[in-house]
Backbone as a chain_set.jsonl record, in Angstrom:
{"seq": "XXXXXXXXXXXXXXXXXXXXXXXXXXXXXXXXXXXXXXXXXXXXXXXXXXXXXXXXXXXXXXXXXXXXXXXXXXXXXXXXXXXXXXXXXXXXXXXXXXXXXXXXXXXXX", "coords": {"N": [[0.845, -1.179, 0.0], [0.535, 2.212, -0.818], [2.127, 5.14, 0.607], [0.38, 7.326, 0.623], [-2.116, 6.017, 0.418], [-2.36, 4.914, 2.905], [-3.064, 6.933, 4.553], [-5.625, 9.109, 5.968], [-8.403, 10.847, 4.654], [-8.853, 14.32, 5.187], [-11.32, 16.483, 6.253], [-11.991, 19.44, 4.437], [-12.101, 22.752, 5.475], [-12.084, 25.044, 4.163], [-10.427, 28.17, 3.27], [-7.807, 27.516, 2.731], [-5.191, 27.526, 0.333], [-5.494, 26.046, -2.946], [-3.558, 23.213, -4.071], [-0.728, 23.686, -6.153], [1.608, 23.775, -8.929], [4.917, 22.658, -8.202], [4.431, 21.31, -5.78], [1.967, 20.085, -6.234], [2.653, 18.464, -8.442], [4.494, 16.72, -7.242], [2.88, 15.168, -5.547], [1.194, 14.08, -7.465], [2.89, 12.351, -8.788], [2.85, 10.205, -7.108], [0.55, 8.849, -7.596], [0.135, 7.002, -10.001], [-1.098, 7.124, -13.339], [-3.195, 8.823, -12.891], [-4.492, 12.003, -13.827], [-3.813, 15.439, -13.527], [-5.986, 17.751, -14.148], [-5.759, 20.819, -15.546], [-4.593, 21.694, -13.17], [-6.646, 21.577, -11.357], [-8.468, 19.434, -10.903], [-8.409, 15.859, -10.297], [-8.298, 13.128, -12.55], [-9.233, 9.944, -13.816], [-9.638, 7.038, -15.797], [-10.972, 3.857, -15.521], [-10.754, 0.575, -16.789], [-12.853, -2.233, -17.476], [-13.95, -5.657, -17.902], [-16.627, -5.995, -18.291], [-20.02, -4.778, -17.692], [-21.024, -5.4, -15.136], [-18.743, -5.795, -13.527], [-17.64, -3.227, -13.601], [-19.693, -1.799, -12.346], [-19.612, -2.973, -9.786], [-17.14, -2.009, -8.935], [-17.683, 0.743, -8.822], [-19.5, 0.705, -6.702], [-17.791, -0.125, -4.629], [-16.099, 2.079, -4.536], [-17.956, 3.971, -3.706], [-18.54, 3.086, -1.081], [-16.012, 3.451, 0.087], [-15.75, 6.233, -0.228], [-17.751, 7.171, 1.495], [-16.708, 6.243, 3.937], [-14.407, 7.804, 4.098], [-15.397, 10.352, 3.983], [-15.227, 11.91, 1.754], [-16.031, 12.654, -1.472], [-15.997, 11.5, -4.743], [-16.707, 12.413, -8.198], [-18.431, 10.199, -10.258], [-18.517, 8.283, -13.232], [-20.253, 5.892, -14.85], [-20.122, 3.395, -17.263], [-20.558, 0.859, -19.809], [-18.156, -1.42, -19.076], [-16.404, 0.526, -18.153], [-15.224, 3.009, -15.886], [-15.246, 6.273, -14.957], [-13.472, 8.529, -12.955], [-13.5, 11.46, -11.078], [-11.926, 13.816, -9.079], [-11.911, 16.413, -6.689], [-11.52, 19.103, -4.331], [-14.274, 20.564, -3.347], [-14.846, 22.689, -1.624], [-12.701, 24.479, -1.77], [-12.45, 24.706, -4.421], [-10.459, 23.311, -5.88], [-7.418, 21.381, -5.636], [-6.419, 19.341, -2.856], [-4.301, 17.663, -0.436], [-5.889, 15.561, 0.433], [-7.373, 14.815, -1.805], [-5.53, 13.434, -3.345], [-4.963, 11.396, -1.592], [-7.434, 10.051, -1.583], [-7.469, 9.251, -4.277], [-5.296, 7.422, -4.307], [-6.297, 5.51, -2.547], [-8.508, 4.624, -3.985], [-7.215, 3.429, -6.168], [-6.039, 1.331, -4.744], [-8.195, -0.301, -4.266], [-8.338, -2.021, -6.374], [-6.398, -3.897, -6.02]], "CA": [[0.0, 0.0, 0.0], [1.337, 3.426, -0.889], [2.073, 6.008, 1.772], [-0.863, 8.086, 0.55], [-3.271, 5.148, 0.657], [-2.446, 4.588, 4.328], [-3.543, 8.125, 5.264], [-7.068, 9.347, 6.002], [-8.813, 12.152, 4.136], [-9.178, 15.308, 6.203], [-12.306, 17.414, 5.708], [-11.512, 20.798, 4.19], [-12.994, 23.765, 6.007], [-11.865, 26.253, 3.38], [-9.384, 29.061, 3.74], [-6.469, 27.065, 2.342], [-5.053, 27.614, -1.122], [-5.353, 24.762, -3.63], [-2.199, 22.825, -4.453], [-0.309, 24.103, -7.502], [3.023, 23.683, -9.268], [5.775, 21.551, -7.784], [3.786, 20.553, -4.703], [0.957, 19.256, -6.89], [3.345, 17.453, -9.271], [5.113, 15.726, -6.357], [1.824, 14.246, -5.129], [0.703, 13.393, -8.664], [3.839, 11.27, -9.081], [2.552, 9.088, -6.207], [-0.693, 8.193, -8.034], [0.313, 6.757, -11.425], [-2.286, 6.969, -14.164], [-4.112, 9.932, -12.65], [-4.132, 13.24, -14.506], [-4.247, 16.675, -12.868], [-6.54, 18.546, -15.237], [-5.656, 22.264, -15.289], [-4.257, 21.853, -11.748], [-7.919, 21.795, -10.668], [-9.055, 18.18, -10.442], [-7.778, 14.615, -10.715], [-9.181, 12.305, -13.373], [-8.711, 8.659, -14.277], [-10.639, 6.103, -16.298], [-10.646, 2.459, -15.242], [-11.391, -0.332, -17.748], [-13.313, -3.524, -16.97], [-14.353, -6.564, -18.975], [-18.078, -5.996, -18.462], [-20.747, -3.776, -16.914], [-21.168, -5.835, -13.737], [-17.469, -5.524, -12.835], [-17.53, -1.774, -13.463], [-20.662, -1.402, -11.325], [-19.093, -3.408, -8.488], [-16.073, -1.071, -8.589], [-18.36, 1.972, -8.415], [-20.041, 0.481, -5.354], [-16.669, -0.124, -3.675], [-15.681, 3.48, -4.401], [-18.978, 4.623, -2.893], [-18.309, 2.717, 0.32], [-14.782, 4.133, 0.485], [-16.035, 7.666, -0.142], [-18.498, 7.379, 2.735], [-15.774, 6.049, 5.055], [-13.434, 8.902, 4.115], [-16.07, 11.643, 3.988], [-14.722, 12.646, 0.583], [-16.832, 12.005, -2.504], [-15.631, 11.819, -6.122], [-17.717, 12.282, -9.24], [-18.252, 8.906, -10.908], [-19.236, 8.06, -14.479], [-20.297, 4.457, -15.109], [-20.626, 2.928, -18.556], [-20.217, -0.542, -20.024], [-16.73, -1.714, -19.027], [-15.585, 1.71, -17.907], [-15.59, 3.896, -14.783], [-14.487, 7.518, -14.903], [-13.451, 9.104, -11.603], [-12.998, 12.832, -11.006], [-11.802, 14.191, -7.664], [-11.362, 17.696, -6.268], [-12.101, 19.59, -3.09], [-15.251, 21.576, -3.747], [-14.8, 23.825, -0.695], [-11.694, 25.449, -2.23], [-12.472, 24.638, -5.89], [-9.14, 22.898, -6.334], [-6.87, 20.14, -5.089], [-5.741, 19.258, -1.565], [-3.688, 16.358, -0.256], [-6.95, 14.549, 0.568], [-7.761, 14.338, -3.138], [-4.529, 12.448, -3.732], [-5.18, 10.252, -0.694], [-8.582, 9.309, -2.104], [-7.041, 8.615, -5.534], [-4.472, 6.259, -3.955], [-7.183, 4.512, -1.948], [-9.303, 4.052, -5.08], [-6.309, 2.495, -6.867], [-5.824, 0.151, -3.888], [-9.375, -1.169, -4.343], [-8.127, -2.986, -7.467], [-5.328, -4.832, -5.661]], "C": [[0.886, 1.237, 0.0], [1.189, 4.234, 0.401], [0.775, 6.805, 1.781], [-2.064, 7.231, 0.916], [-3.422, 4.788, 2.128], [-2.943, 5.766, 5.17], [-5.068, 8.187, 5.21], [-7.355, 10.733, 5.458], [-9.218, 13.055, 5.295], [-10.178, 16.283, 5.601], [-11.724, 18.819, 5.567], [-12.552, 21.785, 4.695], [-12.848, 25.08, 5.25], [-10.711, 27.064, 3.937], [-7.966, 28.613, 3.453], [-6.359, 27.161, 0.831], [-4.964, 26.214, -1.741], [-3.892, 24.496, -3.984], [-1.935, 23.238, -5.899], [1.158, 23.736, -7.699], [3.727, 22.445, -8.762], [5.135, 20.69, -6.704], [2.731, 19.596, -5.282], [1.629, 18.127, -7.682], [3.993, 16.362, -8.415], [4.067, 14.71, -5.886], [1.29, 13.448, -6.312], [1.607, 12.213, -9.025], [3.561, 10.029, -8.223], [1.284, 8.329, -6.594], [-0.637, 7.996, -9.551], [-1.022, 6.554, -12.15], [-3.33, 8.058, -13.956], [-3.584, 11.167, -13.362], [-4.639, 14.407, -13.669], [-4.693, 17.621, -13.975], [-6.553, 20.02, -14.831], [-5.334, 22.583, -13.823], [-5.51, 22.076, -10.897], [-8.523, 20.513, -10.115], [-8.253, 16.996, -10.976], [-8.782, 13.809, -11.518], [-8.463, 11.027, -13.78], [-9.881, 7.812, -14.754], [-10.123, 4.69, -16.08], [-11.422, 1.579, -16.215], [-11.709, -1.676, -17.095], [-13.826, -4.363, -18.133], [-15.862, -6.583, -19.219], [-18.715, -4.934, -17.566], [-20.803, -4.137, -15.433], [-19.894, -5.547, -12.947], [-17.281, -4.026, -12.61], [-18.471, -1.276, -12.372], [-20.185, -1.793, -9.925], [-17.985, -2.467, -8.014], [-16.667, 0.259, -8.117], [-18.905, 1.829, -6.995], [-18.948, 0.466, -4.295], [-16.149, 1.304, -3.46], [-16.674, 4.232, -3.519], [-18.81, 4.334, -1.413], [-17.077, 3.431, 0.873], [-15.038, 5.626, 0.694], [-16.796, 7.998, 1.141], [-17.592, 7.235, 3.957], [-14.852, 7.254, 5.22], [-14.096, 10.281, 4.221], [-15.623, 12.532, 2.851], [-15.277, 11.941, -0.649], [-16.435, 12.443, -3.91], [-16.87, 11.858, -7.021], [-17.402, 10.989, -9.982], [-19.092, 8.843, -12.174], [-19.124, 6.578, -14.818], [-20.832, 4.209, -16.507], [-20.153, 1.497, -18.741], [-18.692, -0.679, -20.044], [-15.832, -0.544, -18.69], [-16.14, 2.505, -16.729], [-14.661, 5.107, -14.842], [-14.599, 8.104, -13.505], [-12.824, 10.495, -11.683], [-13.049, 13.264, -9.544], [-11.281, 15.621, -7.56], [-12.072, 18.111, -4.99], [-12.99, 20.777, -3.42], [-15.133, 22.846, -2.899], [-13.805, 24.898, -1.138], [-11.607, 25.481, -3.757], [-11.091, 24.335, -6.464], [-8.701, 21.643, -5.601], [-6.204, 20.336, -3.726], [-5.089, 17.874, -1.477], [-4.751, 15.254, -0.161], [-7.421, 14.009, -0.774], [-6.796, 13.255, -3.617], [-4.63, 11.202, -2.854], [-6.329, 9.406, -1.218], [-8.215, 8.598, -3.409], [-6.227, 7.35, -5.244], [-5.325, 5.145, -3.354], [-8.064, 3.85, -3.004], [-8.453, 3.058, -5.861], [-6.144, 1.208, -6.065], [-7.018, -0.786, -3.907], [-9.215, -2.242, -5.418], [-7.062, -4.022, -7.142], [-5.886, -5.996, -4.898]], "O": [[1.873, 1.301, 0.733], [0.254, 4.034, 1.177], [0.139, 6.946, 2.826], [-2.942, 7.682, 1.652], [-4.507, 4.395, 2.555], [-3.212, 5.611, 6.361], [-5.711, 7.415, 4.498], [-6.639, 11.687, 5.761], [-9.844, 12.611, 6.257], [-9.915, 16.856, 4.543], [-11.049, 19.317, 6.467], [-13.737, 21.669, 4.382], [-13.414, 26.1, 5.642], [-10.098, 26.699, 4.94], [-7.014, 29.262, 3.886], [-7.331, 26.905, 0.121], [-4.419, 25.299, -1.124], [-3.1, 25.421, -4.17], [-2.816, 23.148, -6.754], [1.86, 23.422, -6.738], [3.216, 21.33, -8.871], [5.283, 19.468, -6.717], [2.627, 18.443, -4.862], [1.215, 16.971, -7.595], [4.035, 15.202, -8.825], [4.351, 13.513, -5.835], [0.969, 12.268, -6.171], [1.127, 11.19, -9.515], [3.986, 8.928, -8.571], [0.97, 7.296, -6.003], [-1.281, 8.73, -10.3], [-1.937, 5.905, -11.642], [-4.25, 8.196, -14.761], [-2.373, 11.354, -13.484], [-5.76, 14.373, -13.162], [-3.863, 18.221, -14.658], [-7.257, 20.418, -13.902], [-5.753, 23.616, -13.302], [-5.438, 22.694, -9.835], [-9.032, 20.495, -8.994], [-7.524, 17.108, -11.962], [-9.973, 13.803, -11.21], [-7.262, 11.023, -14.05], [-10.974, 7.862, -14.189], [-8.981, 4.372, -16.415], [-12.61, 1.804, -16.445], [-10.944, -2.185, -16.275], [-14.102, -3.842, -19.214], [-16.325, -7.117, -20.227], [-18.03, -4.276, -16.783], [-20.645, -3.269, -14.574], [-19.97, -5.097, -11.803], [-16.816, -3.608, -11.549], [-18.092, -0.428, -11.564], [-20.34, -1.018, -8.981], [-17.899, -2.162, -6.825], [-16.208, 0.831, -7.129], [-18.776, 2.746, -6.184], [-19.142, 0.978, -3.192], [-15.804, 1.685, -2.342], [-16.275, 5.039, -2.68], [-18.924, 5.236, -0.584], [-17.099, 3.95, 1.989], [-14.591, 6.207, 1.683], [-16.507, 9.0, 1.795], [-17.695, 8.015, 4.903], [-14.553, 7.672, 6.339], [-13.423, 11.268, 4.518], [-15.636, 13.758, 2.964], [-15.02, 10.754, -0.85], [-16.524, 13.626, -4.237], [-17.943, 11.391, -6.639], [-16.244, 10.715, -10.298], [-20.238, 9.291, -12.192], [-18.027, 6.07, -15.047], [-21.871, 4.749, -16.89], [-19.415, 0.978, -17.903], [-18.022, -0.125, -20.915], [-14.623, -0.606, -18.914], [-17.353, 2.659, -16.582], [-13.44, 4.969, -14.782], [-15.688, 8.169, -12.936], [-11.761, 10.68, -12.276], [-14.063, 13.104, -8.864], [-10.334, 15.999, -8.25], [-13.096, 17.539, -4.619], [-12.503, 21.864, -3.734], [-15.305, 23.952, -3.411], [-14.032, 26.087, -0.913], [-10.782, 26.203, -4.318], [-10.619, 24.995, -7.389], [-9.519, 20.932, -5.017], [-5.532, 21.336, -3.474], [-5.303, 17.022, -2.339], [-4.526, 14.137, -0.626], [-7.827, 12.851, -0.861], [-7.214, 12.272, -4.228], [-4.409, 10.086, -3.324], [-6.218, 8.182, -1.292], [-8.616, 7.453, -3.617], [-6.449, 6.316, -5.874], [-5.094, 3.967, -3.628], [-8.335, 2.651, -2.927], [-8.917, 1.964, -6.182], [-6.113, 0.118, -6.636], [-6.868, -1.966, -3.591], [-9.893, -3.268, -5.37], [-6.848, -4.944, -7.929], [-5.14, -6.893, -4.507]]}, "num_chains": 1, "name": "protein.A"}
């Protein structure tokens, strides 16, 4: 399990600047396959062999999101799950977004 995946998401209360530049890139390097879109949100698409497997993954993400108190946007289609993560309170990225991304990746192990 990665260092990030072993951490817990921390609720954002606002008033903190979103991650940018080198700090963002350093965390992004810890979650392979994720993209930082315009330094605003993380995105990744996961492929599956059928709809049922993709749906089961969405359900596991939902359970994780509830446990962490941090909820991604999910797009489910046949054999594919799109995940988008950002911290709405600051309209950008925090460490918790990267923690959630690492935890989502760990669901496939």
